[in-house]
LUMDREN-964360 format. One line per field, with one value per residue (C-alpha): residue in three letters; residue number from 1; x, y, z. Coordinates in steps of 0.25 Angstrom, whole numbers. Layout:
residues N
residu <- [ala,...]
num <- [NUM,...]
east <- [X,...]
north <- [Y,...]
up <- [Z,...]
***
This chain:
residues 573
residu <- [met,lys,ile,leu,asn,lys,tyr,ser,arg,glu,ile,thr,gln,asn,asp,gln,arg,pro,gly,ala,gln,ser,met,leu,his,ala,ile,gly,leu,thr,ser,glu,asp,leu,lys,lys,pro,gln,val,gly,ile,ala,ser,ala,gly,trp,asp,gly,asn,pro,cys,asn,met,his,leu,asn,asp,leu,ala,gln,lys,ile,lys,ser,asn,val,tyr,asp,asn,gly,met,val,gly,leu,val,phe,asn,thr,ala,gly,val,ser,asp,ala,ile,ser,met,gly,ser,ser,gly,met,arg,tyr,ser,leu,pro,ser,arg,asp,ile,ile,ala,asp,ser,leu,glu,met,val,ala,gly,ala,gln,trp,tyr,asp,ala,leu,val,ala,val,val,gly,cys,asp,lys,asn,ile,pro,gly,ala,leu,met,ala,met,cys,arg,leu,asn,arg,pro,ser,met,ile,met,tyr,gly,gly,thr,ile,lys,pro,gly,tyr,trp,asn,asp,lys,lys,leu,asp,ile,ile,ser,ser,phe,glu,ala,ile,gly,lys,lys,val,ala,gly,glu,ile,ser,asp,arg,glu,phe,arg,glu,ile,ile,leu,his,ala,cys,pro,gly,pro,gly,ala,cys,gly,gly,met,tyr,thr,ala,asn,thr,met,ala,ser,val,val,glu,ala,met,gly,met,cys,met,pro,phe,asn,ser,ser,tyr,pro,ala,ala,asp,lys,tyr,lys,asn,glu,glu,ala,asn,lys,ala,gly,ser,ala,ile,arg,val,leu,leu,glu,his,glu,ile,lys,pro,lys,asp,ile,met,thr,arg,glu,ala,phe,glu,asn,ala,ile,arg,leu,val,ile,val,leu,gly,gly,ser,thr,asn,ala,val,ile,his,leu,ile,ala,ile,ala,lys,ala,val,asn,val,lys,leu,ser,ile,asn,asp,phe,gln,tyr,phe,ser,asp,arg,thr,pro,val,leu,ala,asp,leu,lys,pro,ser,gly,arg,tyr,val,met,glu,asp,leu,phe,glu,ile,gly,gly,val,pro,ala,val,met,lys,ala,met,leu,asn,glu,gly,leu,leu,his,gly,asn,cys,lys,thr,val,thr,gly,lys,thr,ile,ala,glu,asn,leu,ser,glu,val,ala,ser,leu,ala,ala,asp,gln,gln,ile,ile,tyr,pro,phe,ser,ser,pro,leu,lys,ala,thr,gly,his,leu,arg,ile,leu,tyr,gly,asn,leu,ala,ser,glu,gly,ala,val,ala,lys,ile,thr,gly,lys,glu,gly,glu,lys,phe,thr,gly,pro,ala,his,val,phe,glu,ser,glu,asp,asp,ala,asn,asn,ala,ile,leu,asn,arg,glu,ile,arg,ala,gly,glu,val,val,val,ile,arg,tyr,cys,gly,pro,lys,gly,gly,pro,gly,met,pro,glu,met,leu,lys,pro,thr,ala,ser,leu,met,gly,val,gly,leu,arg,lys,asp,val,ala,leu,ile,thr,asp,gly,arg,phe,ser,gly,gly,thr,his,gly,phe,val,val,gly,his,ile,thr,pro,glu,ala,gln,val,gly,gly,thr,ile,ala,leu,ile,glu,asn,gly,asp,thr,ile,thr,ile,asp,ala,val,lys,asn,glu,leu,tyr,val,his,leu,thr,asp,glu,met,leu,arg,glu,arg,arg,asn,arg,trp,arg,met,pro,pro,ile,lys,val,ser,asn,gly,ile,leu,tyr,lys,tyr,ala,val,met,val,asn,ser,ala,ser,gln,gly,cys,val,thr,asp,glu,leu,ala,pro,asn,lys,thr,pro,ile,val,asn,arg,thr,val,lys,pro]
num <- [1,2,3,4,5,6,7,8,9,10,11,12,13,14,15,16,17,18,19,20,21,22,23,24,25,26,27,28,29,30,31,32,33,34,35,36,37,38,39,40,41,42,43,44,45,46,47,48,49,50,51,52,53,54,55,56,57,58,59,60,61,62,63,64,65,66,67,68,69,70,71,72,73,74,75,76,77,78,79,80,81,82,83,84,85,86,87,88,89,90,91,92,93,94,95,96,97,98,99,100,101,102,103,104,105,106,107,108,109,110,111,112,113,114,115,116,117,118,119,120,121,122,123,124,125,126,127,128,129,130,131,132,133,134,135,136,137,138,139,140,141,142,143,144,145,146,147,148,149,150,151,152,153,154,155,156,157,158,159,160,161,162,163,164,165,166,167,168,169,170,171,172,173,174,175,176,177,178,179,180,181,182,183,184,185,186,187,188,189,190,191,192,193,194,195,196,197,198,199,200,201,202,203,204,205,206,207,208,209,210,211,212,213,214,215,216,217,218,219,220,221,222,223,224,225,226,227,228,229,230,231,232,233,234,235,236,237,238,239,240,241,242,243,244,245,246,247,248,249,250,251,252,253,254,255,256,257,258,259,260,261,262,263,264,265,266,267,268,269,270,271,272,273,274,275,276,277,278,279,280,281,282,283,284,285,286,287,288,289,290,291,292,293,294,295,296,297,298,299,300,301,302,303,304,305,306,307,308,309,310,311,312,313,314,315,316,317,318,319,320,321,322,323,324,325,326,327,328,329,330,331,332,333,334,335,336,337,338,339,340,341,342,343,344,345,346,347,348,349,350,351,352,353,354,355,356,357,358,359,360,361,362,363,364,365,366,367,368,369,370,371,372,373,374,375,376,377,378,379,380,381,382,383,384,385,386,387,388,389,390,391,392,393,394,395,396,397,398,399,400,401,402,403,404,405,406,407,408,409,410,411,412,413,414,415,416,417,418,419,420,421,422,423,424,425,426,427,428,429,430,431,432,433,434,435,436,437,438,439,440,441,442,443,444,445,446,447,448,449,450,451,452,453,454,455,456,457,458,459,460,461,462,463,464,465,466,467,468,469,470,471,472,473,474,475,476,477,478,479,480,481,482,483,484,485,486,487,488,489,490,491,492,493,494,495,496,497,498,499,500,501,502,503,504,505,506,507,508,509,510,511,512,513,514,515,516,517,518,519,520,521,522,523,524,525,526,527,528,529,530,531,532,533,534,535,536,537,538,539,540,541,542,543,544,545,546,547,548,549,550,551,552,553,554,555,556,557,558,559,560,561,562,563,564,565,566,567,568,569,570,571,572,573]
east <- [-192,-186,-187,-196,-195,-180,-178,-193,-193,-185,-194,-207,-203,-193,-198,-189,-197,-209,-211,-209,-220,-230,-228,-229,-243,-248,-247,-254,-245,-250,-240,-242,-237,-226,-220,-220,-208,-210,-208,-206,-212,-206,-215,-210,-223,-229,-239,-231,-224,-230,-219,-223,-238,-242,-232,-238,-249,-240,-234,-246,-248,-235,-238,-251,-245,-234,-243,-249,-236,-236,-227,-229,-228,-225,-226,-218,-212,-199,-196,-200,-196,-201,-190,-199,-206,-193,-185,-178,-183,-172,-183,-175,-162,-170,-172,-160,-158,-172,-166,-157,-168,-178,-165,-164,-178,-181,-169,-174,-186,-184,-173,-179,-192,-186,-192,-189,-191,-194,-200,-199,-210,-204,-206,-198,-184,-177,-187,-180,-165,-167,-176,-166,-155,-163,-166,-151,-147,-158,-155,-169,-178,-183,-189,-193,-208,-206,-219,-217,-216,-226,-235,-232,-239,-246,-250,-251,-249,-235,-229,-224,-218,-210,-200,-209,-213,-198,-197,-207,-203,-191,-200,-210,-197,-194,-207,-208,-222,-232,-236,-247,-241,-229,-242,-249,-236,-233,-247,-246,-231,-236,-249,-248,-240,-225,-212,-207,-210,-196,-184,-180,-175,-187,-190,-174,-172,-186,-179,-165,-172,-178,-166,-160,-172,-175,-190,-200,-200,-206,-208,-199,-208,-222,-228,-235,-249,-247,-255,-242,-237,-248,-248,-232,-236,-244,-232,-223,-226,-222,-209,-205,-209,-199,-188,-190,-190,-178,-171,-167,-161,-157,-142,-147,-153,-143,-131,-122,-127,-140,-136,-129,-141,-150,-138,-139,-154,-154,-144,-153,-167,-158,-161,-157,-144,-151,-148,-134,-134,-145,-139,-126,-134,-141,-127,-121,-133,-131,-115,-113,-102,-108,-102,-107,-95,-104,-116,-104,-101,-116,-120,-107,-113,-129,-136,-149,-162,-174,-180,-185,-186,-180,-172,-182,-196,-202,-205,-207,-221,-216,-204,-215,-224,-214,-207,-201,-190,-190,-191,-178,-170,-174,-168,-155,-154,-156,-144,-135,-136,-142,-137,-150,-146,-147,-158,-169,-183,-190,-183,-179,-164,-165,-165,-176,-185,-182,-185,-201,-201,-206,-195,-195,-210,-207,-205,-205,-196,-191,-181,-170,-164,-151,-146,-151,-150,-154,-140,-129,-123,-129,-134,-128,-115,-104,-96,-83,-73,-68,-85,-87,-75,-84,-94,-106,-120,-123,-136,-134,-144,-136,-147,-140,-126,-114,-106,-110,-98,-102,-100,-107,-119,-118,-129,-125,-141,-151,-160,-151,-150,-166,-168,-157,-162,-177,-172,-165,-151,-143,-138,-136,-121,-122,-118,-128,-121,-131,-121,-122,-134,-125,-130,-123,-124,-139,-139,-147,-142,-155,-160,-158,-170,-176,-164,-163,-177,-177,-166,-173,-186,-178,-173,-158,-159,-146,-139,-135,-130,-132,-121,-126,-120,-134,-144,-155,-168,-170,-178,-166,-162,-151,-137,-134,-125,-128,-122,-107,-99,-91,-104,-102,-104,-93,-84,-85,-82,-97,-95,-83,-90,-92,-102,-94,-86,-86,-91,-92,-101,-94,-103,-94,-82,-90,-84,-89,-81,-79,-68,-59,-44,-42,-34,-48,-55,-45,-46,-61,-60,-54,-62,-74,-82,-92,-106,-114,-124,-138,-143,-141,-150,-162,-159,-152,-142,-139,-140,-127,-119,-121,-124,-112,-109,-118,-108,-109,-124,-128,-129,-129,-126,-112,-99,-93,-79,-81,-92,-88,-94,-102,-92,-90,-76,-67,-63,-49,-44]
north <- [194,184,184,172,175,178,174,177,190,192,192,194,206,213,225,220,207,213,202,190,197,197,183,179,188,180,166,172,176,190,201,195,181,188,192,177,167,158,142,135,122,112,99,88,83,78,67,57,51,45,52,65,65,72,81,94,91,92,104,109,109,112,127,128,125,137,148,143,148,160,157,156,142,139,126,122,108,101,89,76,62,48,37,25,29,31,21,11,21,31,40,38,45,58,53,59,72,75,78,88,95,94,102,112,115,117,126,134,138,140,150,156,159,163,153,155,141,127,116,103,93,80,66,58,55,66,76,76,78,87,96,97,100,112,116,115,124,134,134,141,133,122,109,93,91,76,70,55,41,32,22,7,0,-14,-26,-40,-38,-32,-16,-12,2,6,-3,-15,-11,-10,-25,-31,-31,-40,-48,-50,-54,-63,-69,-66,-58,-58,-47,-46,-42,-34,-26,-25,-20,-9,-6,-5,-1,15,18,33,46,45,42,28,21,13,22,24,37,46,44,41,58,61,53,61,75,72,68,80,89,95,91,90,77,66,71,59,50,54,46,53,49,52,62,68,70,82,87,88,97,105,108,110,129,130,120,130,141,136,137,150,155,148,149,135,130,117,121,123,109,100,100,89,83,84,73,64,62,60,50,41,42,37,26,23,21,13,26,27,28,40,48,47,56,65,68,71,80,87,88,96,104,110,109,98,88,74,63,48,44,50,40,28,35,37,23,17,21,23,9,6,4,7,-7,2,-2,-3,-15,-15,-18,-4,9,24,23,12,22,33,24,20,36,40,45,55,42,35,49,49,36,39,54,45,35,48,46,59,74,79,93,96,107,103,109,110,120,108,98,84,80,90,84,70,73,76,62,49,36,24,16,4,-9,-4,-12,-2,4,-5,-3,3,-7,-17,-9,-16,-13,-7,3,10,4,17,10,22,12,14,6,4,5,18,28,37,30,21,20,6,4,-8,-11,-26,-37,-36,-40,-29,-36,-41,-45,-50,-48,-34,-35,-23,-13,-2,4,2,-2,-13,-19,-20,-28,-38,-39,-41,-51,-57,-56,-51,-63,-65,-60,-48,-34,-25,-14,-3,8,22,25,38,51,54,41,38,50,54,40,32,24,9,3,-5,-14,-17,-19,-29,-37,-36,-43,-51,-57,-53,-44,-49,-55,-44,-30,-18,-8,6,21,24,25,17,19,20,8,1,-11,-22,-23,-10,1,15,28,20,34,36,31,25,38,43,32,25,12,6,10,-1,-14,-24,-36,-47,-38,-41,-30,-29,-21,-21,-12,-15,-9,1,-4,-5,-11,-19,-31,-23,-20,-6,-10,-15,-4,6,-2,-3,12,15,9,14,27,35,32,47,50,46,58,70,82,86,83,71,76,88,79,69,81,89,77,72,58,52,51,67,66,67,83,91,106,102,106,93,90,77,78,69,76,68,66,54,50,40,39,36,30]
up <- [-161,-170,-184,-190,-205,-205,-221,-226,-221,-233,-243,-233,-226,-235,-247,-254,-258,-262,-273,-262,-254,-266,-271,-252,-253,-265,-256,-247,-237,-229,-224,-211,-217,-225,-210,-206,-207,-218,-217,-230,-231,-239,-243,-250,-251,-264,-269,-276,-263,-251,-242,-246,-250,-237,-236,-242,-233,-221,-226,-227,-213,-209,-216,-207,-196,-201,-203,-188,-182,-190,-201,-216,-222,-236,-243,-253,-260,-263,-272,-268,-273,-267,-267,-264,-280,-286,-278,-290,-302,-307,-300,-287,-293,-290,-276,-268,-278,-272,-260,-263,-273,-260,-252,-264,-264,-251,-249,-262,-258,-244,-247,-260,-252,-237,-230,-215,-211,-219,-217,-225,-226,-232,-232,-242,-241,-250,-244,-229,-231,-244,-234,-224,-233,-237,-222,-219,-232,-227,-213,-209,-199,-205,-202,-209,-207,-213,-219,-211,-213,-220,-212,-216,-226,-222,-231,-226,-212,-217,-214,-226,-232,-246,-243,-244,-260,-263,-257,-259,-277,-272,-264,-276,-284,-276,-274,-259,-264,-275,-282,-275,-263,-270,-274,-260,-254,-264,-260,-246,-243,-243,-235,-236,-234,-227,-231,-232,-218,-215,-210,-224,-228,-226,-211,-208,-215,-206,-194,-197,-198,-184,-178,-182,-177,-191,-188,-177,-167,-173,-187,-193,-184,-188,-200,-212,-210,-195,-186,-181,-193,-196,-181,-184,-198,-189,-179,-190,-191,-175,-175,-188,-179,-169,-179,-183,-169,-165,-178,-177,-191,-198,-195,-179,-178,-190,-183,-185,-171,-179,-191,-181,-173,-187,-192,-180,-180,-194,-187,-177,-186,-198,-208,-223,-228,-236,-223,-225,-237,-233,-218,-227,-236,-224,-215,-229,-230,-216,-214,-206,-209,-210,-217,-221,-210,-200,-202,-200,-188,-182,-187,-181,-166,-169,-169,-179,-169,-179,-183,-195,-209,-219,-212,-200,-197,-194,-201,-195,-191,-180,-176,-173,-166,-155,-154,-168,-171,-159,-148,-157,-155,-140,-139,-147,-137,-125,-128,-136,-149,-154,-152,-141,-144,-157,-162,-168,-175,-162,-156,-146,-146,-150,-133,-131,-143,-138,-124,-128,-135,-132,-130,-139,-137,-126,-133,-148,-158,-168,-162,-156,-142,-141,-134,-144,-159,-172,-176,-166,-176,-187,-201,-210,-213,-220,-231,-238,-246,-261,-263,-257,-253,-251,-242,-244,-235,-230,-220,-214,-202,-199,-206,-218,-212,-212,-223,-237,-248,-261,-278,-283,-293,-300,-305,-312,-308,-298,-310,-313,-300,-297,-308,-303,-290,-295,-307,-295,-300,-288,-280,-265,-261,-270,-267,-278,-282,-289,-294,-301,-291,-284,-282,-295,-301,-298,-301,-288,-279,-279,-268,-270,-262,-274,-274,-260,-258,-270,-265,-250,-258,-267,-253,-255,-243,-235,-248,-255,-253,-261,-264,-272,-273,-273,-260,-253,-246,-234,-236,-241,-233,-233,-235,-245,-247,-254,-256,-261,-264,-273,-283,-296,-303,-299,-299,-285,-284,-285,-300,-301,-296,-305,-303,-294,-286,-271,-262,-248,-239,-224,-215,-203,-208,-215,-229,-243,-254,-268,-267,-278,-277,-278,-292,-298,-293,-299,-313,-313,-309,-322,-331,-325,-331,-326,-332,-336,-326,-329,-330,-339,-333,-323,-307,-307,-316,-307,-295,-302,-303,-291,-280,-272,-266,-257,-245,-247,-247,-261,-258,-273,-266,-262,-271,-264,-270,-273,-283,-295,-307,-317,-330,-337,-331,-327,-312,-311,-298]
***
């Protein structure tokens, strides 16, 4: 008979652990319960964020189903940060660091308590990759339960989402909408629980989980407020039981081929640039080789098919109604764009799971056919050049054009850029440069949704470009380049740019460069001095000291040779 309590028996069946057993009796477990496998149920639920506000309820449903399947479910919580609430403020610096804190906390609790299996109930952007990183480190039977997408909001016969609110401020400044319209958009944009509704980072990463086989089919597609989400939670116990009985672990599922499936699905769906740093970080945790160049390789060979926000018309709930992520994956499998033999948490392969789902609905307009894609090649572009010797990530859908050259308008912070945009100081043709926003320089590599949304709102969508060593929200669209490495804080070329310098972004040749000679750059580099880190203690300081570059996934648990110490110094050529 297979032992299902392989880990927990160390404390529940070992007479050398009497204290542990007494503590477990104190929480209500019987002697018979101590013989059962223990499942840690990690909830990212908290009251302050619609993405996460319902997760604790889902966790309790999962706990009940775990008991019904002959196991013990034990709920614990992890940290959460709302990107949309903190966006555009200094609070956004905590967002990316929260990913690694979430990973550390799940690994810590499950490891310390000897849980036999792990279910992570996740909602917002960083919960998902953080949970996957912990599961990879532990390598015990595990699965993700995504809380689901939010429903779209409505006002004045228009469909709204969170990006509508961010773009509304620019429209108000431009005089396109009144103050009353501005307030109504804010009031109606987010009608209830669930993650931000477009193919933004949360829905992108939830789709990644499904492509990798780390959740049950349709998990990424069911809306948060839909009955199917509760029904799914009530099946989680039987699913985790299958994993235990067959000893299916993350390293069995999250192979190199599974990562390739994930990258290709992100491209087909037009997903977030954040998938690049998150997938690289997850791959490191599971010891799979993955680099930013892999994204370019698959982008060159994979079309964009989904007309989803932010650059398209539809939201995740619309996709669910025509068959969801499984229907998209089925179409990809039929085109030879997926590895169908990859294992999943169901105990079946990707191909076996997809054989049981319906194809995309007929006459739908959300997913374009392979014969006439929205874009023949992927929107994720990895750029190199004298401005990004270690790479940068662009999100080019084709609607923005594929090449932009213009004079630099340089800002040392996001706040300065935001003020300039709303004061109408940005001119058509300029390349907005926002620097010292990288993982070390932020610290925390904040997202630049507010400036990009404001540029949209004031009517400069196609007239300006924006580059940064920070990140972009999955909700960002426009001619934008982020993740520039080396970042400004460690002396990357972006730190040397001056107002008026000519910058070229070429998404065909995959180049990013400033029109300066090597001699001019050397001269400026000799004059450059590293500014002090913006914080001197706490989690942001620890993050700045420990974090790797964006091209390496912004991980904090890797002693990489290219880490740059945080000291005041001159960077020599």
